[in-house]
mmCIF file as gemmi writes it, N, C-alpha and C atoms, coordinates in Angstrom:
data_model
loop_
_atom_site.group_PDB
_atom_site.id
_atom_site.type_symbol
_atom_site.label_atom_id
_atom_site.label_alt_id
_atom_site.label_comp_id
_atom_site.label_asym_id
_atom_site.label_entity_id
_atom_site.label_seq_id
_atom_site.pdbx_PDB_ins_code
_atom_site.Cartn_x
_atom_site.Cartn_y
_atom_site.Cartn_z
_atom_site.occupancy
_atom_site.B_iso_or_equiv
_atom_site.pdbx_formal_charge
_atom_site.auth_seq_id
_atom_site.auth_asym_id
_atom_site.pdbx_PDB_model_num
ATOM 1 N N . MET Axp A 1 ? -14.685 -154.466 7.253 1 0 ? 1 A 1
ATOM 2 C CA . MET Axp A 1 ? -13.388 -154.915 7.722 1 0 ? 1 A 1
ATOM 3 C C . MET Axp A 1 ? -12.939 -156.052 6.816 1 0 ? 1 A 1
ATOM 4 N N . ALA Axp A 2 ? -11.701 -156.01 6.406 1 0 ? 2 A 1
ATOM 5 C CA . ALA Axp A 2 ? -11.171 -157.008 5.49 1 0 ? 2 A 1
ATOM 6 C C . ALA Axp A 2 ? -10.931 -158.329 6.206 1 0 ? 2 A 1
ATOM 7 N N . TRP Axp A 3 ? -10.866 -159.379 5.419 1 0 ? 3 A 1
ATOM 8 C CA . TRP Axp A 3 ? -10.667 -160.72 5.961 1 0 ? 3 A 1
ATOM 9 C C . TRP Axp A 3 ? -9.34 -160.822 6.705 1 0 ? 3 A 1
ATOM 10 N N . GLY Axp A 4 ? -8.301 -160.213 6.189 1 0 ? 4 A 1
ATOM 11 C CA . GLY Axp A 4 ? -6.992 -160.253 6.829 1 0 ? 4 A 1
ATOM 12 C C . GLY Axp A 4 ? -6.987 -159.565 8.192 1 0 ? 4 A 1
ATOM 13 N N . GLN Axp A 5 ? -7.747 -158.486 8.313 1 0 ? 5 A 1
ATOM 14 C CA . GLN Axp A 5 ? -7.84 -157.79 9.595 1 0 ? 5 A 1
ATOM 15 C C . GLN Axp A 5 ? -8.537 -158.651 10.64 1 0 ? 5 A 1
ATOM 16 N N . LYS Axp A 6 ? -9.549 -159.395 10.232 1 0 ? 6 A 1
ATOM 17 C CA . LYS Axp A 6 ? -10.241 -160.271 11.165 1 0 ? 6 A 1
ATOM 18 C C . LYS Axp A 6 ? -9.34 -161.403 11.637 1 0 ? 6 A 1
ATOM 19 N N . VAL Axp A 7 ? -8.533 -161.943 10.736 1 0 ? 7 A 1
ATOM 20 C CA . VAL Axp A 7 ? -7.601 -163.007 11.12 1 0 ? 7 A 1
ATOM 21 C C . VAL Axp A 7 ? -6.564 -162.46 12.092 1 0 ? 7 A 1
ATOM 22 N N . TYR Axp A 8 ? -6.062 -161.274 11.826 1 0 ? 8 A 1
ATOM 23 C CA . TYR Axp A 8 ? -5.074 -160.656 12.706 1 0 ? 8 A 1
ATOM 24 C C . TYR Axp A 8 ? -5.651 -160.44 14.104 1 0 ? 8 A 1
ATOM 25 N N . LEU Axp A 9 ? -6.884 -159.92 14.159 1 0 ? 9 A 1
ATOM 26 C CA . LEU Axp A 9 ? -7.513 -159.681 15.448 1 0 ? 9 A 1
ATOM 27 C C . LEU Axp A 9 ? -7.782 -160.989 16.187 1 0 ? 9 A 1
ATOM 28 N N . ALA Axp A 10 ? -8.179 -162.024 15.459 1 0 ? 10 A 1
ATOM 29 C CA . ALA Axp A 10 ? -8.46 -163.311 16.096 1 0 ? 10 A 1
ATOM 30 C C . ALA Axp A 10 ? -7.175 -163.94 16.637 1 0 ? 10 A 1
ATOM 31 N N . LEU Axp A 11 ? -6.074 -163.799 15.923 1 0 ? 11 A 1
ATOM 32 C CA . LEU Axp A 11 ? -4.809 -164.386 16.38 1 0 ? 11 A 1
ATOM 33 C C . LEU Axp A 11 ? -4.25 -163.66 17.594 1 0 ? 11 A 1
ATOM 34 N N . ASN Axp A 12 ? -4.563 -162.388 17.738 1 0 ? 12 A 1
ATOM 35 C CA . ASN Axp A 12 ? -4.053 -161.608 18.861 1 0 ? 12 A 1
ATOM 36 C C . ASN Axp A 12 ? -5.076 -161.463 19.983 1 0 ? 12 A 1
ATOM 37 N N . ASN Axp A 13 ? -6.134 -162.261 19.965 1 0 ? 13 A 1
ATOM 38 C CA . ASN Axp A 13 ? -7.187 -162.255 20.983 1 0 ? 13 A 1
ATOM 39 C C . ASN Axp A 13 ? -7.824 -160.875 21.161 1 0 ? 13 A 1
ATOM 40 N N . LEU Axp A 14 ? -8.009 -160.174 20.059 1 0 ? 14 A 1
ATOM 41 C CA . LEU Axp A 14 ? -8.692 -158.883 20.093 1 0 ? 14 A 1
ATOM 42 C C . LEU Axp A 14 ? -10.09 -159.064 19.512 1 0 ? 14 A 1
ATOM 43 N N . LYS Axp A 15 ? -11.006 -158.231 19.901 1 0 ? 15 A 1
ATOM 44 C CA . LYS Axp A 15 ? -12.382 -158.357 19.428 1 0 ? 15 A 1
ATOM 45 C C . LYS Axp A 15 ? -12.633 -157.377 18.283 1 0 ? 15 A 1
ATOM 46 N N . ALA Axp A 16 ? -13.189 -157.887 17.204 1 0 ? 16 A 1
ATOM 47 C CA . ALA Axp A 16 ? -13.569 -157.045 16.071 1 0 ? 16 A 1
ATOM 48 C C . ALA Axp A 16 ? -14.933 -156.429 16.346 1 0 ? 16 A 1
ATOM 49 N N . ARG Axp A 17 ? -15.223 -155.311 15.72 1 0 ? 17 A 1
ATOM 50 C CA . ARG Axp A 17 ? -16.509 -154.645 15.89 1 0 ? 17 A 1
ATOM 51 C C . ARG Axp A 17 ? -17.597 -155.448 15.173 1 0 ? 17 A 1
ATOM 52 N N . ASP Axp A 18 ? -18.719 -155.659 15.85 1 0 ? 18 A 1
ATOM 53 C CA . ASP Axp A 18 ? -19.823 -156.41 15.258 1 0 ? 18 A 1
ATOM 54 C C . ASP Axp A 18 ? -20.431 -155.65 14.09 1 0 ? 18 A 1
ATOM 55 N N . VAL Axp A 19 ? -21.097 -156.387 13.221 1 0 ? 19 A 1
ATOM 56 C CA . VAL Axp A 19 ? -21.755 -155.765 12.078 1 0 ? 19 A 1
ATOM 57 C C . VAL Axp A 19 ? -22.873 -154.846 12.558 1 0 ? 19 A 1
ATOM 58 N N . THR Axp A 20 ? -23.591 -155.264 13.597 1 0 ? 20 A 1
ATOM 59 C CA . THR Axp A 20 ? -24.712 -154.46 14.079 1 0 ? 20 A 1
ATOM 60 C C . THR Axp A 20 ? -24.268 -153.23 14.862 1 0 ? 20 A 1
ATOM 61 N N . ALA Axp A 21 ? -22.985 -153.113 15.133 1 0 ? 21 A 1
ATOM 62 C CA . ALA Axp A 21 ? -22.477 -151.932 15.841 1 0 ? 21 A 1
ATOM 63 C C . ALA Axp A 21 ? -22.069 -150.83 14.872 1 0 ? 21 A 1
ATOM 64 N N . GLN Axp A 22 ? -22.202 -151.08 13.591 1 0 ? 22 A 1
ATOM 65 C CA . GLN Axp A 22 ? -21.795 -150.103 12.592 1 0 ? 22 A 1
ATOM 66 C C . GLN Axp A 22 ? -23.014 -149.339 12.08 1 0 ? 22 A 1
ATOM 67 N N . PRO Axp A 23 ? -22.909 -148.035 11.916 1 0 ? 23 A 1
ATOM 68 C CA . PRO Axp A 23 ? -24.059 -147.236 11.465 1 0 ? 23 A 1
ATOM 69 C C . PRO Axp A 23 ? -24.535 -147.602 10.059 1 0 ? 23 A 1
ATOM 70 N N . LEU Axp A 24 ? -23.656 -148.074 9.21 1 0 ? 24 A 1
ATOM 71 C CA . LEU Axp A 24 ? -24.051 -148.429 7.845 1 0 ? 24 A 1
ATOM 72 C C . LEU Axp A 24 ? -25.043 -149.59 7.838 1 0 ? 24 A 1
ATOM 73 N N . PHE Axp A 25 ? -24.95 -150.467 8.821 1 0 ? 25 A 1
ATOM 74 C CA . PHE Axp A 25 ? -25.899 -151.578 8.933 1 0 ? 25 A 1
ATOM 75 C C . PHE Axp A 25 ? -27.314 -151.047 9.113 1 0 ? 25 A 1
ATOM 76 N N . PHE Axp A 26 ? -27.488 -150.083 9.996 1 0 ? 26 A 1
ATOM 77 C CA . PHE Axp A 26 ? -28.816 -149.544 10.253 1 0 ? 26 A 1
ATOM 78 C C . PHE Axp A 26 ? -29.327 -148.73 9.071 1 0 ? 26 A 1
ATOM 79 N N . LEU Axp A 27 ? -28.439 -148.052 8.379 1 0 ? 27 A 1
ATOM 80 C CA . LEU Axp A 27 ? -28.834 -147.32 7.179 1 0 ? 27 A 1
ATOM 81 C C . LEU Axp A 27 ? -29.323 -148.285 6.095 1 0 ? 27 A 1
ATOM 82 N N . ALA Axp A 28 ? -28.628 -149.385 5.92 1 0 ? 28 A 1
ATOM 83 C CA . ALA Axp A 28 ? -29.042 -150.394 4.94 1 0 ? 28 A 1
ATOM 84 C C . ALA Axp A 28 ? -30.369 -151.028 5.342 1 0 ? 28 A 1
ATOM 85 N N . LEU Axp A 29 ? -30.558 -151.255 6.621 1 0 ? 29 A 1
ATOM 86 C CA . LEU Axp A 29 ? -31.802 -151.836 7.122 1 0 ? 29 A 1
ATOM 87 C C . LEU Axp A 29 ? -32.983 -150.909 6.854 1 0 ? 29 A 1
ATOM 88 N N . VAL Axp A 30 ? -32.8 -149.627 7.097 1 0 ? 30 A 1
ATOM 89 C CA . VAL Axp A 30 ? -33.86 -148.643 6.827 1 0 ? 30 A 1
ATOM 90 C C . VAL Axp A 30 ? -34.133 -148.57 5.33 1 0 ? 30 A 1
ATOM 91 N N . ALA Axp A 31 ? -33.091 -148.626 4.51 1 0 ? 31 A 1
ATOM 92 C CA . ALA Axp A 31 ? -33.274 -148.578 3.052 1 0 ? 31 A 1
ATOM 93 C C . ALA Axp A 31 ? -34.066 -149.783 2.559 1 0 ? 31 A 1
ATOM 94 N N . VAL Axp A 32 ? -33.814 -150.948 3.112 1 0 ? 32 A 1
ATOM 95 C CA . VAL Axp A 32 ? -34.556 -152.149 2.72 1 0 ? 32 A 1
ATOM 96 C C . VAL Axp A 32 ? -36.024 -152.013 3.121 1 0 ? 32 A 1
ATOM 97 N N . ILE Axp A 33 ? -36.282 -151.541 4.328 1 0 ? 33 A 1
ATOM 98 C CA . ILE Axp A 33 ? -37.663 -151.395 4.799 1 0 ? 33 A 1
ATOM 99 C C . ILE Axp A 33 ? -38.419 -150.379 3.945 1 0 ? 33 A 1
ATOM 100 N N . VAL Axp A 34 ? -37.792 -149.249 3.648 1 0 ? 34 A 1
ATOM 101 C CA . VAL Axp A 34 ? -38.444 -148.23 2.816 1 0 ? 34 A 1
ATOM 102 C C . VAL Axp A 34 ? -38.677 -148.777 1.404 1 0 ? 34 A 1
ATOM 103 N N . GLY Axp A 35 ? -37.725 -149.518 0.869 1 0 ? 35 A 1
ATOM 104 C CA . GLY Axp A 35 ? -37.895 -150.099 -0.461 1 0 ? 35 A 1
ATOM 105 C C . GLY Axp A 35 ? -39.047 -151.078 -0.528 1 0 ? 35 A 1
ATOM 106 N N . VAL Axp A 36 ? -39.19 -151.908 0.479 1 0 ? 36 A 1
ATOM 107 C CA . VAL Axp A 36 ? -40.301 -152.865 0.516 1 0 ? 36 A 1
ATOM 108 C C . VAL Axp A 36 ? -41.628 -152.123 0.627 1 0 ? 36 A 1
ATOM 109 N N . GLN Axp A 37 ? -41.674 -151.084 1.44 1 0 ? 37 A 1
ATOM 110 C CA . GLN Axp A 37 ? -42.907 -150.314 1.575 1 0 ? 37 A 1
ATOM 111 C C . GLN Axp A 37 ? -43.283 -149.624 0.26 1 0 ? 37 A 1
ATOM 112 N N . LEU Axp A 38 ? -42.317 -149.073 -0.443 1 0 ? 38 A 1
ATOM 113 C CA . LEU Axp A 38 ? -42.602 -148.437 -1.732 1 0 ? 38 A 1
ATOM 114 C C . LEU Axp A 38 ? -43.086 -149.448 -2.763 1 0 ? 38 A 1
ATOM 115 N N . PHE Axp A 39 ? -42.466 -150.611 -2.773 1 0 ? 39 A 1
ATOM 116 C CA . PHE Axp A 39 ? -42.894 -151.671 -3.697 1 0 ? 39 A 1
ATOM 117 C C . PHE Axp A 39 ? -44.326 -152.091 -3.407 1 0 ? 39 A 1
ATOM 118 N N . LEU Axp A 40 ? -44.643 -152.318 -2.132 1 0 ? 40 A 1
ATOM 119 C CA . LEU Axp A 40 ? -46 -152.736 -1.772 1 0 ? 40 A 1
ATOM 120 C C . LEU Axp A 40 ? -47.029 -151.651 -2.062 1 0 ? 40 A 1
ATOM 121 N N . ALA Axp A 41 ? -46.666 -150.396 -1.848 1 0 ? 41 A 1
ATOM 122 C CA . ALA Axp A 41 ? -47.59 -149.305 -2.164 1 0 ? 41 A 1
ATOM 123 C C . ALA Axp A 41 ? -47.878 -149.259 -3.663 1 0 ? 41 A 1
ATOM 124 N N . GLY Axp A 42 ? -46.857 -149.418 -4.485 1 0 ? 42 A 1
ATOM 125 C CA . GLY Axp A 42 ? -47.064 -149.447 -5.933 1 0 ? 42 A 1
ATOM 126 C C . GLY Axp A 42 ? -47.87 -150.645 -6.38 1 0 ? 42 A 1
ATOM 127 N N . PHE Axp A 43 ? -47.607 -151.781 -5.763 1 0 ? 43 A 1
ATOM 128 C CA . PHE Axp A 43 ? -48.345 -153 -6.107 1 0 ? 43 A 1
ATOM 129 C C . PHE Axp A 43 ? -49.823 -152.854 -5.752 1 0 ? 43 A 1
ATOM 130 N N . LEU Axp A 44 ? -50.104 -152.334 -4.559 1 0 ? 44 A 1
ATOM 131 C CA . LEU Axp A 44 ? -51.497 -152.134 -4.169 1 0 ? 44 A 1
ATOM 132 C C . LEU Axp A 44 ? -52.189 -151.093 -5.052 1 0 ? 44 A 1
ATOM 133 N N . ALA Axp A 45 ? -51.493 -150.034 -5.41 1 0 ? 45 A 1
ATOM 134 C CA . ALA Axp A 45 ? -52.077 -149.025 -6.286 1 0 ? 45 A 1
ATOM 135 C C . ALA Axp A 45 ? -52.406 -149.616 -7.647 1 0 ? 45 A 1
ATOM 136 N N . GLU Axp A 46 ? -51.542 -150.469 -8.142 1 0 ? 46 A 1
ATOM 137 C CA . GLU Axp A 46 ? -51.802 -151.127 -9.43 1 0 ? 46 A 1
ATOM 138 C C . GLU Axp A 46 ? -53.009 -152.054 -9.333 1 0 ? 46 A 1
ATOM 139 N N . MET Axp A 47 ? -53.129 -152.789 -8.259 1 0 ? 47 A 1
ATOM 140 C CA . MET Axp A 47 ? -54.258 -153.693 -8.084 1 0 ? 47 A 1
ATOM 141 C C . MET Axp A 47 ? -55.57 -152.911 -7.947 1 0 ? 47 A 1
ATOM 142 N N . ILE Axp A 48 ? -55.535 -151.793 -7.244 1 0 ? 48 A 1
ATOM 143 C CA . ILE Axp A 48 ? -56.742 -150.984 -7.08 1 0 ? 48 A 1
ATOM 144 C C . ILE Axp A 48 ? -57.151 -150.357 -8.408 1 0 ? 48 A 1
ATOM 145 N N . SER Axp A 49 ? -56.18 -149.885 -9.178 1 0 ? 49 A 1
ATOM 146 C CA . SER Axp A 49 ? -56.519 -149.252 -10.456 1 0 ? 49 A 1
ATOM 147 C C . SER Axp A 49 ? -57.039 -150.268 -11.467 1 0 ? 49 A 1
ATOM 148 N N . LEU Axp A 50 ? -56.609 -151.502 -11.381 1 0 ? 50 A 1
ATOM 149 C CA . LEU Axp A 50 ? -57.09 -152.517 -12.314 1 0 ? 50 A 1
ATOM 150 C C . LEU Axp A 50 ? -58.482 -153.022 -11.951 1 0 ? 50 A 1
ATOM 151 N N . SER Axp A 51 ? -58.897 -152.848 -10.73 1 0 ? 51 A 1
ATOM 152 C CA . SER Axp A 51 ? -60.214 -153.341 -10.325 1 0 ? 51 A 1
ATOM 153 C C . SER Axp A 51 ? -61.237 -152.212 -10.248 1 0 ? 51 A 1
ATOM 154 N N . GLY Axp A 52 ? -60.95 -151.089 -10.857 1 0 ? 52 A 1
ATOM 155 C CA . GLY Axp A 52 ? -61.868 -149.95 -10.828 1 0 ? 52 A 1
ATOM 156 C C . GLY Axp A 52 ? -63.114 -150.207 -11.659 1 0 ? 52 A 1
ATOM 157 N N . ALA Axp A 53 ? -64.156 -149.433 -11.391 1 0 ? 53 A 1
ATOM 158 C CA . ALA Axp A 53 ? -65.434 -149.616 -12.08 1 0 ? 53 A 1
ATOM 159 C C . ALA Axp A 53 ? -65.367 -149.153 -13.532 1 0 ? 53 A 1
ATOM 160 N N . ARG Axp A 54 ? -64.49 -148.196 -13.833 1 0 ? 54 A 1
ATOM 161 C CA . ARG Axp A 54 ? -64.442 -147.63 -15.191 1 0 ? 54 A 1
ATOM 162 C C . ARG Axp A 54 ? -63.292 -148.194 -16.017 1 0 ? 54 A 1
ATOM 163 N N . ARG Axp A 55 ? -62.799 -149.353 -15.701 1 0 ? 55 A 1
ATOM 164 C CA . ARG Axp A 55 ? -61.639 -149.873 -16.427 1 0 ? 55 A 1
ATOM 165 C C . ARG Axp A 55 ? -61.961 -150.285 -17.86 1 0 ? 55 A 1
ATOM 166 N N . ASN Axp A 56 ? -63.247 -150.6 -18.149 1 0 ? 56 A 1
ATOM 167 C CA . ASN Axp A 56 ? -63.624 -151.001 -19.502 1 0 ? 56 A 1
ATOM 168 C C . ASN Axp A 56 ? -64.344 -149.903 -20.262 1 0 ? 56 A 1
ATOM 169 N N . ASP Axp A 57 ? -64.312 -148.691 -19.784 1 0 ? 57 A 1
ATOM 170 C CA . ASP Axp A 57 ? -64.911 -147.567 -20.503 1 0 ? 57 A 1
ATOM 171 C C . ASP Axp A 57 ? -63.872 -146.993 -21.47 1 0 ? 57 A 1
ATOM 172 N N . TYR Axp A 58 ? -64.252 -146.906 -22.733 1 0 ? 58 A 1
ATOM 173 C CA . TYR Axp A 58 ? -63.34 -146.406 -23.752 1 0 ? 58 A 1
ATOM 174 C C . TYR Axp A 58 ? -63.976 -145.22 -24.468 1 0 ? 58 A 1
ATOM 175 N N . LEU Axp A 59 ? -63.169 -144.293 -24.916 1 0 ? 59 A 1
ATOM 176 C CA . LEU Axp A 59 ? -63.635 -143.182 -25.738 1 0 ? 59 A 1
ATOM 177 C C . LEU Axp A 59 ? -63.498 -143.604 -27.201 1 0 ? 59 A 1
ATOM 178 N N . VAL Axp A 60 ? -64.588 -143.553 -27.935 1 0 ? 60 A 1
ATOM 179 C CA . VAL Axp A 60 ? -64.586 -143.957 -29.34 1 0 ? 60 A 1
ATOM 180 C C . VAL Axp A 60 ? -64.626 -142.679 -30.181 1 0 ? 60 A 1
ATOM 181 N N . ARG Axp A 61 ? -63.589 -142.474 -30.952 1 0 ? 61 A 1
ATOM 182 C CA . ARG Axp A 61 ? -63.509 -141.274 -31.773 1 0 ? 61 A 1
ATOM 183 C C . ARG Axp A 61 ? -64.336 -141.419 -33.054 1 0 ? 61 A 1
ATOM 184 N N . GLU Axp A 62 ? -64.284 -142.579 -33.661 1 0 ? 62 A 1
ATOM 185 C CA . GLU Axp A 62 ? -64.965 -142.773 -34.933 1 0 ? 62 A 1
ATOM 186 C C . GLU Axp A 62 ? -65.429 -144.208 -35.03 1 0 ? 62 A 1
ATOM 187 N N . LYS Axp A 63 ? -66.656 -144.413 -35.51 1 0 ? 63 A 1
ATOM 188 C CA . LYS Axp A 63 ? -67.2 -145.762 -35.67 1 0 ? 63 A 1
ATOM 189 C C . LYS Axp A 63 ? -67.093 -146.147 -37.144 1 0 ? 63 A 1
ATOM 190 N N . LEU Axp A 64 ? -66.433 -147.26 -37.412 1 0 ? 64 A 1
ATOM 191 C CA . LEU Axp A 64 ? -66.226 -147.71 -38.781 1 0 ? 64 A 1
ATOM 192 C C . LEU Axp A 64 ? -67.224 -148.826 -39.104 1 0 ? 64 A 1
ATOM 193 N N . ASN Axp A 65 ? -67.648 -148.899 -40.375 1 0 ? 65 A 1
ATOM 194 C CA . ASN Axp A 65 ? -68.517 -149.969 -40.819 1 0 ? 65 A 1
ATOM 195 C C . ASN Axp A 65 ? -67.68 -151.133 -41.329 1 0 ? 65 A 1
ATOM 196 N N . ILE Axp A 66 ? -67.174 -151.9 -40.445 1 0 ? 66 A 1
ATOM 197 C CA . ILE Axp A 66 ? -66.37 -153.066 -40.818 1 0 ? 66 A 1
ATOM 198 C C . ILE Axp A 66 ? -67.192 -154.309 -40.58 1 0 ? 66 A 1
ATOM 199 N N . LYS Axp A 67 ? -67.3 -155.127 -41.62 1 0 ? 67 A 1
ATOM 200 C CA . LYS Axp A 67 ? -68.092 -156.362 -41.492 1 0 ? 67 A 1
ATOM 201 C C . LYS Axp A 67 ? -67.222 -157.558 -41.302 1 0 ? 67 A 1
C-alpha cells in the first residue's frame, strides 16, 4: 500500500490492512526460513567435509627428484 493511501485512510478514520494479514508476508517469511536452512545445511556439509579423515590423502602421479 502506498504512503498516500495510508494517509488518506488515516484522515478518513478507515483502517488499513495489516502487513501480517497479507499472503505475501507469509510467503516471504517461508522463503527466509528455507534460505536460512539451506545456508546452514551447506555450512555444516562444508565443515564435515573439511574435517574428514582422508582430507590430506593425495594421489601422486609422478615423483620428481627435486633437491
